[in-house]
Structures are given as structure tokens and as C-alpha cells.
C-alpha positions as CSV (number, residue, x, y, z in Angstrom):
1,M,5.2,-40.5,-159.1
2,N,6.2,-38.6,-156.0
3,T,6.2,-34.9,-155.6
4,A,9.0,-32.6,-156.8
5,A,10.4,-32.6,-153.3
6,N,11.7,-36.1,-153.9
7,A,15.3,-35.7,-155.0
8,N,15.1,-38.9,-157.0
9,L,16.5,-38.2,-160.5
10,F,13.5,-39.9,-162.1
11,S,11.1,-37.5,-160.3
12,R,13.1,-34.5,-161.4
13,L,13.1,-35.7,-165.0
14,F,9.4,-36.3,-165.2
15,D,7.5,-34.3,-162.6
16,G,5.8,-31.3,-164.0
17,L,5.4,-32.9,-167.4
18,N,2.3,-31.2,-168.8
19,D,1.9,-33.2,-172.1
20,T,2.6,-36.9,-171.7
21,S,1.8,-37.4,-175.4
22,R,5.0,-35.5,-176.5
23,L,7.4,-37.5,-178.5
24,A,10.4,-38.6,-176.4
25,I,12.1,-41.2,-178.6
26,E,11.9,-42.3,-182.3
27,K,13.5,-45.6,-183.1
28,A,15.4,-46.3,-186.3
29,D,12.4,-48.3,-187.6
30,G,10.1,-45.3,-187.0
31,T,8.5,-46.5,-183.8
32,R,7.5,-43.6,-181.6
33,I,7.7,-43.6,-177.8
34,S,6.0,-40.7,-175.9
35,Y,7.0,-39.3,-172.5
36,G,3.9,-41.0,-171.1
37,D,5.1,-44.3,-172.6
38,L,8.5,-43.9,-170.9
39,I,6.8,-43.3,-167.6
40,A,4.5,-46.4,-168.0
41,L,7.3,-48.6,-169.3
42,S,9.6,-47.6,-166.5
43,G,6.8,-48.4,-164.0
44,R,6.5,-51.9,-165.4
45,V,10.2,-52.6,-165.3
46,A,10.5,-51.1,-161.8
47,N,7.8,-53.5,-160.6
48,V,9.7,-56.4,-162.1
49,I,13.1,-55.6,-160.6
50,V,11.5,-55.0,-157.2
51,A,9.8,-58.3,-157.5
52,R,13.2,-59.9,-158.2
53,G,14.4,-58.6,-154.8
54,V,16.0,-55.3,-155.7
55,K,15.9,-52.9,-152.8
56,P,16.8,-49.2,-152.5
57,G,20.6,-48.9,-152.6
58,D,21.0,-52.3,-154.4
59,R,23.1,-52.3,-157.6
60,V,21.5,-53.4,-160.9
61,A,24.2,-54.2,-163.4
62,A,23.4,-54.1,-167.1
63,Q,25.5,-55.4,-170.0
64,T,23.0,-55.0,-172.8
65,E,23.0,-53.8,-176.4
66,K,21.5,-50.4,-177.1
67,S,17.7,-50.3,-177.2
68,V,14.9,-48.2,-175.8
69,E,14.2,-51.0,-173.4
70,A,17.8,-50.8,-172.1
71,L,17.3,-47.0,-171.5
72,V,14.0,-47.8,-169.7
73,L,15.9,-50.2,-167.4
74,Y,18.2,-47.3,-166.4
75,L,15.2,-45.1,-165.6
76,A,13.4,-47.9,-163.8
77,T,16.4,-48.7,-161.7
78,V,16.8,-45.1,-160.6
79,R,13.0,-44.9,-160.0
80,A,13.1,-47.9,-157.7
81,G,15.8,-46.2,-155.6
82,A,18.5,-48.7,-156.8
83,V,21.9,-47.9,-158.3
84,Y,22.5,-48.4,-162.0
85,L,25.7,-50.0,-163.1
86,P,26.2,-50.0,-166.9
87,L,28.8,-52.3,-168.3
88,N,30.5,-51.9,-171.7
89,T,29.1,-54.6,-174.1
90,A,32.7,-55.4,-175.1
91,Y,33.8,-56.6,-171.7
92,T,34.7,-60.3,-171.6
93,L,33.7,-62.7,-168.9
94,N,37.2,-62.4,-167.5
95,E,36.7,-58.7,-167.1
96,L,33.1,-58.9,-165.9
97,D,34.2,-61.3,-163.1
98,Y,35.9,-58.3,-161.4
99,F,33.1,-55.8,-161.8
100,I,30.4,-58.1,-160.6
101,G,32.5,-59.3,-157.7
102,D,33.3,-55.8,-156.6
103,A,29.9,-54.2,-157.0
104,E,27.9,-57.2,-155.8
105,P,24.7,-56.4,-157.7
106,S,21.5,-58.1,-156.7
107,L,20.3,-58.2,-160.3
108,I,22.3,-58.5,-163.6
109,V,20.6,-57.9,-167.0
110,C,22.5,-59.2,-170.0
111,D,22.1,-60.3,-173.6
112,P,20.6,-63.8,-173.9
113,S,23.7,-65.0,-175.7
114,K,25.8,-64.2,-172.7
115,A,23.4,-65.5,-170.0
116,D,25.1,-68.8,-169.3
117,G,28.5,-67.3,-168.6
118,I,27.1,-64.4,-166.6
119,T,24.8,-66.7,-164.6
120,A,28.0,-68.5,-163.3
121,L,29.5,-65.1,-162.3
122,A,26.2,-64.0,-160.7
123,A,26.0,-67.1,-158.6
124,K,29.2,-66.0,-156.8
125,V,27.4,-62.9,-155.4
126,H,23.9,-64.5,-155.2
127,A,22.5,-62.2,-158.0
128,R,19.5,-62.8,-160.2
129,V,19.9,-62.7,-164.0
130,E,17.4,-61.4,-166.6
131,T,17.9,-61.0,-170.3
132,L,17.4,-58.2,-172.8
133,D,18.6,-58.3,-176.5
134,S,19.3,-55.6,-179.1
135,D,15.6,-55.6,-180.0
136,G,14.6,-55.1,-176.4
137,K,13.3,-58.7,-176.2
138,G,14.1,-61.1,-173.4
139,S,13.0,-62.3,-170.0
140,L,12.9,-58.8,-168.5
141,S,10.6,-57.4,-171.2
142,D,8.5,-60.6,-171.1
143,A,7.9,-60.1,-167.4
144,A,7.3,-56.4,-167.7
145,A,4.6,-57.0,-170.4
146,N,2.4,-58.6,-167.7
147,T,3.1,-56.2,-164.9
148,S,1.3,-53.0,-163.8
149,T,2.4,-49.6,-165.0
150,D,1.7,-48.1,-161.6
151,F,4.8,-47.6,-159.4
152,T,5.4,-45.1,-156.7
153,T,8.9,-43.6,-157.3
154,V,11.1,-44.3,-154.3
155,P,12.1,-41.2,-152.4
156,R,15.8,-40.5,-152.5
157,A,18.0,-37.8,-151.0
158,G,20.2,-35.8,-153.4
159,D,23.3,-37.4,-151.9
160,D,22.0,-40.9,-152.4
161,L,23.7,-43.0,-155.2
162,A,22.0,-43.2,-158.6
163,A,24.8,-44.9,-160.5
164,I,28.2,-46.4,-160.4
165,L,30.4,-46.3,-163.4
166,Y,33.8,-48.1,-163.5
167,T,36.7,-46.1,-164.7
168,S,40.3,-47.1,-165.3
169,G,43.2,-45.5,-163.6
170,T,46.9,-46.1,-164.4
171,T,47.7,-48.1,-161.4
172,G,45.7,-50.6,-159.4
173,R,42.3,-52.0,-160.3
174,S,39.4,-50.3,-162.0
175,K,37.5,-47.9,-159.7
176,G,33.7,-47.5,-159.4
177,A,32.8,-43.8,-159.5
178,M,29.8,-43.2,-157.3
179,L,27.4,-40.7,-158.8
180,T,24.5,-39.2,-156.9
181,H,21.1,-38.0,-157.9
182,D,22.3,-34.5,-157.4
183,N,25.4,-35.0,-159.5
184,L,23.4,-36.2,-162.5
185,A,20.5,-33.7,-162.2
186,S,22.6,-30.6,-161.6
187,N,24.9,-31.4,-164.5
188,S,22.1,-32.1,-167.0
189,L,20.2,-29.0,-166.0
190,S,23.3,-26.9,-166.4
191,L,23.9,-28.3,-169.9
192,V,20.2,-27.7,-170.9
193,E,20.8,-24.0,-170.2
194,Y,24.3,-23.7,-171.6
195,W,23.6,-25.5,-174.9
196,R,20.2,-23.8,-175.2
197,F,18.1,-27.0,-175.3
198,T,14.4,-26.6,-175.7
199,K,11.3,-28.8,-176.3
200,D,11.7,-28.1,-180.0
201,D,15.1,-29.9,-180.3
202,V,15.6,-33.3,-181.9
203,L,18.8,-35.1,-181.0
204,I,20.5,-37.7,-183.2
205,H,21.5,-40.2,-180.6
206,A,24.0,-42.7,-182.0
207,L,26.2,-43.0,-178.9
208,P,26.3,-46.1,-176.7
209,I,24.3,-45.9,-173.4
210,Y,26.8,-47.7,-171.1
211,H,29.0,-44.5,-171.0
212,T,28.5,-41.1,-169.4
213,H,28.2,-39.3,-172.8
214,G,25.3,-41.3,-174.2
215,L,23.6,-42.2,-171.0
216,F,23.8,-39.1,-168.8
217,V,24.6,-36.2,-171.1
218,A,22.6,-37.1,-174.3
219,S,19.6,-38.9,-172.7
220,N,19.2,-36.8,-169.5
221,V,19.6,-33.5,-171.2
222,T,17.0,-34.4,-173.9
223,L,14.5,-35.6,-171.2
224,F,15.0,-32.6,-168.9
225,S,14.3,-30.2,-171.8
226,R,11.3,-32.2,-173.1
227,A,13.0,-32.6,-176.4
228,A,13.0,-35.7,-178.6
229,M,15.8,-38.0,-179.7
230,I,16.1,-40.3,-182.7
231,F,17.6,-43.4,-181.1
232,L,20.0,-45.2,-183.5
233,P,21.7,-48.5,-182.5
234,K,25.1,-47.3,-183.7
235,L,27.1,-44.9,-185.9
236,D,25.5,-44.9,-189.4
237,P,27.0,-41.9,-191.3
238,E,24.7,-42.0,-194.3
239,L,21.5,-42.4,-192.2
240,M,22.6,-39.7,-189.8
241,I,23.2,-37.3,-192.7
242,K,19.7,-38.0,-194.0
243,L,18.2,-37.4,-190.5
244,M,19.8,-34.0,-190.2
245,N,17.0,-32.4,-192.3
246,R,14.7,-32.9,-189.3
247,A,17.1,-33.0,-186.4
248,T,18.7,-30.0,-184.6
249,V,21.5,-31.5,-182.5
250,M,24.1,-34.3,-182.7
251,M,26.4,-35.4,-179.9
252,G,29.4,-37.5,-180.9
253,V,32.9,-38.6,-180.4
254,P,35.7,-37.7,-182.8
255,T,35.1,-40.9,-184.8
256,F,31.6,-39.6,-185.7
257,Y,33.1,-36.5,-187.3
258,T,35.9,-38.2,-189.2
259,R,33.5,-40.8,-190.6
260,L,30.9,-38.3,-191.5
261,L,33.5,-36.2,-193.3
262,Q,34.2,-39.2,-195.5
263,S,30.7,-39.0,-197.0
264,P,30.3,-36.8,-200.2
265,N,26.7,-36.2,-198.9
266,L,27.9,-34.0,-196.0
267,S,27.6,-30.4,-197.0
268,K,26.3,-27.0,-195.8
269,D,23.0,-27.9,-197.4
270,S,22.6,-31.3,-195.7
271,T,23.4,-29.7,-192.3
272,K,21.4,-26.5,-192.7
273,H,18.6,-27.6,-190.3
274,M,21.1,-28.4,-187.5
275,R,21.9,-25.9,-184.8
276,L,24.6,-27.7,-182.8
277,F,27.2,-30.4,-183.1
278,V,28.9,-31.4,-179.8
279,S,32.0,-33.5,-179.5
280,G,33.7,-35.1,-176.5
281,S,35.0,-38.2,-174.7
282,A,38.3,-37.8,-176.6
283,P,40.2,-34.9,-178.1
284,L,39.0,-33.7,-181.5
285,L,42.0,-33.0,-183.7
286,A,42.3,-29.4,-184.8
287,E,42.4,-30.4,-188.5
288,T,39.1,-32.3,-188.1
289,H,37.6,-29.2,-186.4
290,R,38.7,-27.0,-189.3
291,E,37.6,-29.4,-192.0
292,W,34.1,-29.8,-190.4
293,S,33.7,-26.0,-190.3
294,A,34.7,-25.7,-194.0
295,R,32.4,-28.4,-195.2
296,T,29.3,-27.6,-193.1
297,G,29.6,-24.0,-191.9
298,H,29.2,-25.3,-188.3
299,A,31.9,-25.1,-185.6
300,V,31.9,-28.2,-183.5
301,L,31.4,-27.5,-179.8
302,E,34.0,-29.4,-177.8
303,R,33.5,-29.9,-174.1
304,Y,35.4,-31.6,-171.3
305,G,34.1,-34.2,-169.0
306,M,35.0,-37.5,-167.3
307,T,33.3,-40.4,-165.5
308,E,33.8,-38.9,-162.1
309,T,32.4,-35.5,-162.9
310,N,30.2,-35.7,-166.0
311,M,30.8,-32.4,-167.8
312,N,33.2,-29.7,-166.4
313,T,33.7,-27.2,-169.2
314,S,32.3,-26.3,-172.6
315,N,33.1,-24.1,-175.4
316,P,30.5,-21.3,-175.6
317,Y,27.3,-21.6,-177.5
318,D,27.8,-18.0,-178.6
319,G,31.4,-16.9,-179.1
320,D,34.6,-18.5,-180.3
321,R,34.7,-22.3,-180.2
322,V,38.5,-22.6,-180.1
323,P,40.0,-25.8,-181.8
324,G,42.1,-27.6,-179.2
325,A,40.4,-25.9,-176.3
326,V,37.5,-27.2,-174.2
327,G,36.0,-23.8,-173.3
328,F,35.0,-22.4,-170.0
329,P,33.9,-23.9,-166.7
330,L,30.1,-24.6,-166.7
331,P,28.0,-22.6,-164.3
332,G,28.6,-23.7,-160.7
333,V,31.8,-25.5,-161.6
334,S,35.2,-24.2,-160.6
335,V,38.4,-25.2,-162.4
336,R,41.9,-24.5,-161.2
337,V,45.4,-25.5,-162.4
338,T,47.8,-26.6,-159.7
339,D,51.4,-27.7,-159.3
340,P,51.3,-31.5,-159.3
341,E,53.8,-31.7,-156.5
342,T,52.7,-29.0,-154.1
343,G,49.0,-28.5,-155.0
344,K,49.6,-24.7,-155.2
345,E,47.4,-22.9,-157.7
346,L,49.3,-21.7,-160.8
347,A,49.1,-18.6,-162.9
348,R,47.2,-18.3,-166.2
349,D,48.9,-20.0,-169.2
350,T,51.0,-22.2,-166.9
351,I,50.6,-26.0,-167.4
352,G,49.8,-28.0,-164.3
353,M,47.2,-30.4,-162.9
354,I,43.6,-29.7,-163.6
355,E,41.3,-29.8,-160.6
356,V,37.5,-29.3,-160.6
357,K,34.9,-28.6,-158.0
358,G,31.1,-28.4,-158.2
359,P,27.8,-30.2,-157.7
360,N,28.8,-32.5,-160.6
361,V,31.8,-34.0,-158.8
362,F,31.2,-37.6,-157.7
363,K,30.9,-38.8,-154.1
364,G,34.0,-41.0,-154.3
365,Y,35.1,-44.5,-155.4
366,W,33.1,-47.5,-154.5
367,R,34.6,-49.3,-151.5
368,M,37.9,-47.4,-152.0
369,P,38.1,-44.8,-149.2
370,E,41.9,-44.4,-149.5
371,K,41.7,-43.8,-153.2
372,T,38.9,-41.4,-152.7
373,K,40.9,-39.5,-150.1
374,E,43.9,-39.3,-152.5
375,E,41.9,-37.8,-155.3
376,L,39.4,-35.6,-153.5
377,R,41.0,-32.7,-151.7
378,A,39.7,-31.4,-148.3
379,D,38.3,-28.3,-150.0
380,G,36.2,-30.4,-152.4
381,F,38.4,-30.1,-155.5
382,F,38.9,-33.4,-157.5
383,I,42.3,-34.0,-158.9
384,T,41.5,-35.1,-162.5
385,G,44.9,-36.5,-163.5
386,D,44.8,-34.3,-166.6
387,L,47.5,-31.8,-167.3
388,G,46.4,-28.5,-168.8
389,K,46.2,-24.7,-168.6
390,I,43.8,-21.9,-168.5
391,D,44.7,-19.2,-171.0
392,E,44.3,-15.4,-170.7
393,R,40.8,-15.5,-172.1
394,G,39.7,-18.1,-169.6
395,Y,39.6,-21.1,-172.0
396,V,40.7,-24.4,-170.5
397,H,43.1,-26.5,-172.6
398,I,43.9,-30.1,-172.0
399,I,47.6,-30.8,-172.7
400,G,47.9,-34.4,-171.7
401,R,47.6,-36.7,-168.7
402,G,49.7,-36.8,-165.7
403,K,48.8,-40.5,-165.7
404,D,49.2,-42.7,-168.6
405,L,45.5,-43.4,-169.2
406,V,44.6,-43.9,-172.8
407,I,41.2,-42.6,-174.1
408,S,40.4,-44.4,-177.3
409,G,37.0,-43.8,-179.0
410,G,35.8,-42.2,-175.8
411,F,36.6,-45.2,-173.7
412,N,39.2,-45.4,-171.0
413,V,42.0,-48.0,-171.5
414,Y,44.2,-48.8,-168.5
415,P,47.7,-49.6,-170.0
416,K,48.8,-51.9,-167.2
417,E,45.9,-54.2,-167.9
418,V,46.8,-54.5,-171.6
419,E,50.5,-54.8,-170.7
420,N,49.8,-57.7,-168.3
421,E,48.1,-59.7,-171.0
422,I,50.9,-59.0,-173.5
423,D,53.6,-59.9,-171.1
424,A,52.0,-63.3,-170.5
425,I,52.5,-64.2,-174.2
426,A,55.4,-66.6,-174.8
427,G,58.4,-64.8,-176.2
428,V,57.5,-61.4,-174.8
429,V,60.1,-59.9,-172.3
430,E,58.1,-56.7,-171.6
431,S,55.8,-54.2,-173.1
432,A,54.6,-50.6,-172.8
433,V,51.2,-49.5,-173.9
434,I,50.6,-45.9,-174.9
435,G,48.0,-43.7,-176.6
436,V,49.1,-41.7,-179.7
437,P,47.0,-39.3,-181.9
438,H,44.5,-41.1,-184.1
439,A,42.0,-39.2,-186.3
440,D,39.1,-41.7,-185.7
441,F,39.6,-42.6,-182.1
442,G,41.3,-39.6,-180.5
443,E,44.0,-41.9,-179.3
444,G,45.0,-45.2,-180.8
445,V,46.0,-48.0,-178.3
446,T,49.6,-48.8,-179.3
447,A,51.8,-51.6,-177.9
448,V,55.6,-51.4,-177.9
449,V,57.0,-54.8,-177.3
450,V,60.4,-56.2,-176.5
451,G,60.8,-59.9,-177.6
452,D,63.3,-62.5,-176.3
453,R,64.9,-62.7,-179.7
454,K,64.6,-66.5,-179.7
455,T,60.8,-66.9,-180.1
456,P,59.4,-66.0,-183.6
457,L,56.8,-63.3,-182.8
458,D,55.0,-60.7,-184.9
459,E,52.1,-58.3,-184.7
460,A,49.5,-60.7,-185.9
461,Q,50.5,-63.3,-183.3
462,V,50.3,-60.9,-180.5
463,L,46.9,-59.7,-181.5
464,H,45.7,-63.2,-182.0
465,A,46.9,-64.1,-178.4
466,L,45.0,-61.1,-177.0
467,D,41.7,-61.9,-178.8
468,G,39.1,-62.8,-176.2
469,R,41.2,-61.7,-173.3
470,L,40.5,-58.0,-173.7
471,A,37.5,-55.9,-174.8
472,K,37.8,-54.8,-178.4
473,F,38.3,-51.2,-177.5
474,K,41.4,-52.2,-175.4
475,M,43.0,-54.1,-178.2
476,P,46.2,-52.5,-179.7
477,K,45.7,-50.9,-183.1
478,R,49.4,-51.5,-183.7
479,V,52.1,-53.6,-182.1
480,I,55.6,-52.3,-182.6
481,F,58.7,-54.4,-181.8
482,V,61.8,-52.8,-180.3
483,D,65.1,-54.0,-178.8
484,D,64.7,-52.0,-175.6
485,L,62.3,-49.6,-173.9
486,P,63.6,-46.1,-173.1
487,R,64.1,-45.6,-169.3
488,N,65.1,-42.8,-167.0
489,T,67.8,-43.0,-164.4
490,M,65.4,-44.6,-161.9
491,G,64.6,-47.4,-164.4
492,K,61.1,-46.2,-165.1
493,V,59.9,-46.6,-168.7
494,Q,59.6,-43.2,-170.4
495,K,56.3,-43.4,-172.0
496,N,56.5,-39.7,-173.0
497,V,59.5,-40.6,-175.2
498,L,57.5,-43.5,-176.8
499,R,54.5,-41.2,-177.4
500,E,56.8,-38.7,-179.1
501,S,58.6,-41.4,-181.2
502,Y,55.3,-42.9,-182.5
503,K,53.1,-39.8,-182.6
504,D,52.7,-39.9,-186.4
505,I,52.1,-43.7,-186.8
506,Y,48.4,-43.3,-187.6
507,K,48.7,-40.3,-189.9
508,K,47.5,-41.1,-193.4
């Protein structure tokens, strides 16, 4: 590895490591991976991807199931000075065609079952393809097994790109948020301090690693603090409760908490070894917050982040964790609320547009200079698109979104994309897709459809027509048929009216 002067995130994660034998990751089957193992494995994979033609600044796209080897691919990509591009495993070939065409990666790593379809897409941008399955097996790991562990970490400046994550807006196409080595390092180090992470912590890691929460927050924070993580392939409530007797921290989305609350084994006794439960990626309903506290004696710590910024605010480690609030700005981060029309800063307890500034704020949108200019102000503040307020105590509250973006299960869903697919179905005149409160997913994707009154059409038929066209997380949870959509005097569909009309549709 290079010296600490190298701003490469990999160097910052591992330089100064005194005990390479320390446990870094324990797999669900009990396999233990040390910090030294991670360094060695990342060296092998870095050598493979460089041999495949990956150069500093090149993109390495990954649509892989969760595995330690997939996490190593992320570390190796950054170590080689390349730019990591994680892609949701639910994306269809139809959706991947856009991401691959836009990012033009030089290497794509995918599940072997998807290799044929992705190879055809890769050919359009002259990318190489390697495979990696849910067990960490595939052409990439085969090649790495016969490669040297020695690799000199490529020097990077703090402002160089480390990752691109695609995020949905409410108009136009998906945007690639460019995150630098400094963005990722500064945010993780801030969270280590704010959430009191130490080498004695053990994190239950059941989040996906193609998303900011599981990849950058959970993984980077654990590694920076020299802690350990129990790496689970997915949410498994009963197993997670059993693991709590030797873990200290869990990070999750609201779905985790609602599912865990369904277990009779969740209690104050089963969680007594834990010190911290973190929730994010979607709003945690106040009733879930209260029920969790009553059952376990722990107050869930909610925080606020987004793809473009990682984490912005957090409820305090010590002090009131207020249900429905996302806490205070993290050290080094500034948050202000402005008038959406004028940009003028508003007084406390006044609802407006949330803007953030800090070393965590991304560099801009990949190959979208105009969109970057629209959303990054000259003074460095990023216009989040979220409406909220800062109360008299300084707690930030998210009220809703100025845009119509839906966040379901922690994933961004761009309504227009879903609407376009629905509108293409025979018998559909028009549709409106909204997000409404859902205990498991934060928001449930909900489609309101106007039919032509001639073609027989029901909910099951719409969902069947969408199957295979959209990732599962974008699929509507309900399809509601109406005669007309509500509109204002300018003819624009009033989604706020629809959200109000159907706000209780998922209540039990």
C-alpha cells in the first residue's frame, strides 16, 4: 500500500492497521475473514481487473448478489484508482442498457446467470465481462485465486472519483452521482465519531451493498473503526435476533424493524447486548419507533442521507432521538431551509426546501453539467429536493419532497418511468404513480390508472404486463382504477391530492 499521504479511500481505510489478524467479517456460515485477508484478497482482484484493461478513472460496473467477494471487488476497484459503479440486482436488461451506455464501464461484473444478456450490452461499449455469483464464485474469483496478493495502491487525489451511483429524479433520465474519495472518507469518519464506533463493535450487516447505506455507511464505518461485521446475505429476522447476543450495532431500513417486531423472540432480553440500532433510507413511522422502544428498551436512531451526499444529519447518540425527526447536521455539514422559489433562507419552524453543504456533498452528475448547475448552488449548497424544517431545538424534520420521487424500501423510484410502462398497456389512458405511507417500505409504490372503459383491465393484468419490464422494487404494490385524475387549473395532475386520498391504503 501507499503512504497515508495518498488520498485513495483504500489507503485511508487500511493504512496504520496494526493488527492484520483482527476479524473484519464473519460470514453467515461462520467463515472468518481478517483485515489482512481483505487486503490480500483486494490485491488479487485489483491485479485481475488491471490485467483486464481497467485504468485509473475507468468505471467498473457490478451487478452481483451480496457476498464478501463482491465487497472485495468494491475495495479492489477503488484501490486500482478506478470508479466503482454498483447496480441494483433487480435491474432488468432493459434498464441496464441505459446505465451501461451512459457510464461506459471498461469492465462489468455480473451473476453468471445474467452473463449472456449483459455481454450483449457490454459489446456496445467495448467492455469486458467477468462473473461472480452469490457464493463469491465465478470467473473473477477463479482468476484472482491464481494472482499475486501484491498490489501497489494507485495514488488518488481527494477530488478524484471513487464511485458513481445512479439516482432517480422526477423528470428526465436517471443521473449518475459522482462521489469522490474525500466525499466517502470524510462522511464515514464523521459517523465513526458521531455514532461512537470502536474496534469492539460488531455490526449485523443485512443490507444490500449496491446502495449507499450498506456499501458506504455500514461497510466503510466498520472498516474505519477496525470493528467487525457479521455479513448476512439478506434480512433474516430470527437469525438476526439470535446474533444480537454477540453483536453491538444493527443498521437497517424500516422494513427491518417492522419484520423484527413481528417475532415473539424480540425482547429487552434478546437485545440487551446491543448498543445501537440505526434506521434510514426511508422514513420510519412514528408508531414503529414507539413500538420498538417499548419492546426492546432501545430508541432507534434515525438519520438523513441521500445518494448525492451520503449522510447529512443524525439524531444524537446521547440525547433525545425524536420520532419523525432526523436529528442535527453532522459535524462539518451545514443544513439550511430556503424558499423554493427565491432561494432565500427561512426562519426556524418554517417549511421550505432543504439544502446541504459539506465535504460529503458529491461532485456533480456524470456527464450532466446543466443538471449539476441546477442543483448545486454557487455557494456550494446542494438543493436536495426534500421539503422540511428545522425546529427551535435544531432538529431537522423531513416533511415531504418537492419532487415526486418515491422512496420504497430505501430505493428511489422515478414515477415517470413506471407511468411510461403502465401507459403503454392496452386499455390504459393515463396513470399517476405516487408513494404513500407503508409500514414495511416507508412508502408503497402506488399506481392510479384511468382506463378507456372499453378494454377489460384489472390490477392483476396491469401487474402481469409490468412483470419483467421493471425492477421488482419499482413494481406497484397496488393499482387503483379511477375515472379521472385530479388536475389543477394548468392541467397538471395533483399528486398531492392523490397521496392524501390514498394515504391509508396500506394500513392494517
